[in-house]
Every structure is written in C-alpha cells, then in structure tokens.
C-alpha positions in Angstrom: 175.1 143.1 -187.6 177.0 144.5 -184.6 174.1 143.8 -182.3 173.9 140.2 -183.6 177.6 139.7 -183.2 177.5 140.9 -179.6 174.5 138.8 -178.9 176.3 135.7 -180.3 179.4 136.4 -178.2 177.2 136.6 -175.1 175.6 133.3 -176.0 179.0 131.7 -176.5 180.2 132.9 -173.1 177.1 131.4 -171.5 177.7 128.1 -173.4 181.2 127.9 -171.9 179.8 128.5 -168.4 177.0 126.0 -168.9 179.3 123.3 -170.2 181.7 123.7 -167.2 178.8 123.4 -164.8 177.4 120.1 -166.3 180.6 118.1 -166.6 179.4 115.5 -164.2 176.1 115.0 -166.0 177.3 115.6 -169.6 177.2 112.1 -170.9 174.1 110.8 -169.0 171.9 113.7 -170.1 173.2 113.6 -173.7 172.3 110.0 -173.9 168.7 110.8 -172.7 168.0 113.8 -174.9 169.3 112.0 -178.0 167.3 108.8 -177.2 170.7 107.0 -176.8 171.7 107.8 -180.4 174.6 110.2 -179.6 177.3 107.5 -179.3 175.7 105.4 -182.1 176.1 108.4 -184.4 179.7 108.9 -183.3 180.6 105.3 -184.1 178.7 105.4 -187.4 180.6 108.5 -188.5 183.9 107.0 -187.7 183.1 103.9 -189.6 182.0 106.0 -192.6 185.4 107.9 -192.7 187.7 104.9 -191.9 190.5 104.1 -192.7 192.1 107.2 -191.1 195.7 108.2 -191.3 198.0 110.8 -189.8 197.4 113.1 -186.9 193.8 113.4 -185.8 192.2 116.5 -184.4 189.0 116.6 -182.3 187.3 119.9 -182.1 185.4 120.6 -178.9 186.8 117.5 -177.2 185.0 118.1 -173.9 185.4 115.6 -171.1 187.0 113.0 -173.4 184.1 110.6 -174.0 184.5 110.8 -177.8 188.3 110.8 -177.8 188.5 107.2 -176.7 186.3 106.1 -179.6 188.4 108.1 -182.1 191.6 106.4 -180.8 190.2 103.0 -181.9 190.0 104.2 -185.5 193.3 106.1 -186.1 196.9 105.1 -186.6 198.4 108.3 -185.4 198.2 110.7 -182.5 195.1 112.6 -181.4 195.0 116.3 -180.6 192.1 117.4 -178.4 191.1 121.0 -178.8 188.7 122.7 -176.4 188.4 126.2 -174.9 187.6 124.9 -171.4 190.4 124.1 -169.0 187.9 122.2 -166.9 187.0 119.9 -169.8 190.6 119.3 -170.5 191.3 118.4 -166.9 188.4 115.9 -166.9 189.6 114.4 -170.2 193.1 114.0 -169.0 191.9 112.1 -165.9 189.6 109.9 -168.0 192.0 109.1 -170.8 195.3 109.2 -168.9 196.7 106.1 -170.6 196.0 107.2 -174.2 198.7 109.8 -174.6 196.4 112.4 -176.1 197.6 116.0 -176.6 195.5 118.8 -175.2 195.3 122.3 -176.8 193.2 125.3 -175.6 191.7 127.1 -178.6 188.8 128.1 -180.7 187.4 126.7 -183.9 187.8 130.0 -185.8 191.5 130.3 -185.3 193.1 126.9 -185.1 196.6 127.0 -183.7 198.1 124.5 -186.2 200.1 125.0 -189.4 198.5 124.5 -192.8 198.0 120.9 -193.9 199.3 119.4 -190.6 196.3 117.2 -189.8 195.0 114.0 -191.5 191.6 113.8 -189.9 189.3 116.4 -188.2 186.1 115.6 -186.3 183.7 117.4 -184.1 180.7 115.9 -182.2 178.0 118.2 -180.8 180.5 121.1 -180.7 180.7 123.1 -183.9 177.1 124.4 -183.4 178.6 126.5 -180.6 181.1 128.3 -182.9 180.7 132.1 -183.3 181.4 131.9 -187.1 180.7 128.6 -188.7 182.0 129.5 -192.2 185.3 130.6 -190.7 185.4 127.4 -188.6 185.0 125.3 -191.7 187.6 127.3 -193.6 190.1 126.8 -190.7 189.4 123.0 -190.7 190.0 123.0 -194.5 193.3 124.9 -194.1 194.9 122.6 -191.5 193.8 119.4 -193.2 196.3 117.7 -195.4 195.4 116.7 -199.0 193.1 113.7 -198.8 192.3 114.5 -195.2 188.8 113.7 -194.0 186.4 115.9 -192.1 183.6 114.4 -189.9 180.8 116.5 -188.3 178.2 115.0 -186.0 175.7 117.3 -184.4 172.2 118.3 -183.7 170.4 118.9 -186.9 167.9 121.5 -188.0 165.4 119.8 -190.3 164.6 121.4 -193.7 160.9 120.6 -193.3 159.1 123.5 -191.6 157.0 121.0 -189.6 159.9 118.9 -188.5 161.9 122.0 -187.7 159.1 123.3 -185.6 158.9 120.0 -183.7 162.6 120.0 -183.1 162.5 123.6 -181.9 159.8 122.8 -179.4 161.7 119.8 -178.2 164.9 121.8 -177.7 163.1 124.7 -176.0 160.8 122.7 -173.7 161.9 119.1 -173.3 165.7 119.2 -173.2 165.8 121.6 -170.2 163.2 119.5 -168.4 165.2 116.2 -169.1 168.4 117.9 -168.0 166.8 119.2 -164.8 165.4 115.8 -163.8 168.5 113.8 -164.8 171.1 116.2 -163.8 169.6 117.7 -160.7 167.7 121.0 -160.4 169.7 124.2 -160.5 168.5 127.8 -160.1 169.7 128.5 -163.6 169.1 125.4 -165.8 172.3 125.2 -168.0 170.6 122.9 -170.5 168.3 125.7 -171.6 171.3 127.2 -173.5 171.1 124.4 -176.1 168.0 126.1 -177.5 169.9 129.3 -178.1 172.6 127.5 -180.0 170.0 125.6 -181.9 168.4 128.8 -183.1 171.7 129.9 -184.6 172.1 126.7 -186.6 171.6 126.7 -190.4 169.1 124.2 -191.7 170.6 120.8 -192.7 170.5 121.7 -196.4 172.2 125.1 -195.8 174.8 123.4 -193.6 175.6 120.9 -196.4 175.9 123.8 -198.9 178.2 125.7 -196.5 180.6 122.8 -196.1 180.5 122.0 -199.8 181.4 125.5 -200.7 184.6 125.2 -198.6 185.6 121.6 -199.3 184.1 121.1 -202.8 182.3 118.0 -201.7 180.2 116.9 -198.7 177.5 114.4 -197.9 175.0 114.3 -195.1 173.0 111.6 -193.4 170.0 112.5 -191.3 168.9 110.6 -188.3 165.9 111.1 -186.0 163.9 112.8 -188.8 166.8 115.3 -189.3 167.3 116.1 -185.7 170.7 114.5 -185.7 173.2 114.6 -188.6 176.4 112.9 -189.8 178.3 115.0 -192.3 181.5 113.8 -194.0 183.8 115.6 -196.4 187.4 115.3 -197.7 190.0 117.7 -198.8 191.3 117.4 -202.3 193.5 119.5 -204.6 190.4 120.8 -206.5 188.7 122.3 -203.5 
C-alpha cells in the first residue's frame, strides 16, 4: 500500500507539472480528444442540476473555461479551487469581469466550513485526486442540505471490451493528438492522462462510491461510457 501511495503521489505531481505546461493548448486539445463533446457534457450537466442556489464551488477550475459556463446557471458567487497558481492566473485574466473567488487547495481537504456551499461541480479534474473517497466525503461535508453535486469526467466503461478500447485510445491516440495539435515536446505532457485513467474506478464502481457517500447518485454515459455525467444531492438521510 505504501508503494502504491508513493506512486500515486508521484503521478499527481507529474499531473500538476503537465497541466501547467499545456495551459495554452488546454481547451483546443480537450475539444479534439473528446470529439468536441467536452463542453457539451458540461452544459448538459449544468442543465441537469439547475436551478442552482447559494455559493457554487468549482473543483479543479483550471484556466477558467468552465467557470464562465457555471456563472450562467447560478444565482450566487462562484469559488474556484485549484492547486495551480498558473491556472488561477490564467483564469483571473480570462474571467476578470465575473468577480470569481480563487482558492488554492486540494480536493481531499477542502478549506471551507461544513455546509457552506450550495453547489459543487468538477469537470475533468477529480480523476486526478489522490484519494477519491475522501474527495467525495469532503464535497459532501461542505455541501449544504439540498446542495447538488455534479461530476463530469472521462469514464472507464464497465464492459471489458469497451474498457480495453478506451484504454488503448488514452494510451496511444491522446498523446498523438496532443503532440500534433499542441506542438511536439521532448516529454509529451498528454501521456500523463493514461496514468490517471488507469487509476479510475469503472463507471459502475464510481457510481457506487458516490452513492455510498451521498445516499443517491445517477450517471449518464456518453461516447460508449468514455465520458460520464454524474449527479447527486445532499439530503438529511445521507
């Protein structure tokens, strides 16, 4: 377990370095590797969870491309949490007129008081967490009663055949697309996505994990399970 933990930490540090190095290409390559379904999934998830009330929290807010979409669906303030100062800097520049609040932190130890948030969402970010169960528990803790949770991410299909195809795509095609679209680098940062994909639970196990924390969750699979929209809500019985 210690070896696994150290290996996971090393991958996480590599993820942070990789993300910082691809800020300029982040959106363009994500559009390509998702067949332009990444933003469609974001919008669909927000429509599934609306109406939204209270303070909203975006986990892994990155360069701010999702933040502006969230702003259109909330009636309160938006707090953007990311570990990367470079991502925050780019987001501030991009969304300077939206009065967002930027906090540096990690998913496993959210720096917010209990039941302070009305809506939490993460798009293509929670797969990078070191401890997903703890991350979900933290999200549940800071959500107010009736608060909604929305997760959009790469999926790991339950079918062995589809999972194998997705694995091959993440290992071989994603780094190639990233290298062509984002420019060749001596160390292709897009290859790290395969390492985070390997650590993902299957879609069914992910649904079970969230259900165990929140008491309820539902999942919609897109692209044959290669992309998922998961929604949940905090209630007094959970």
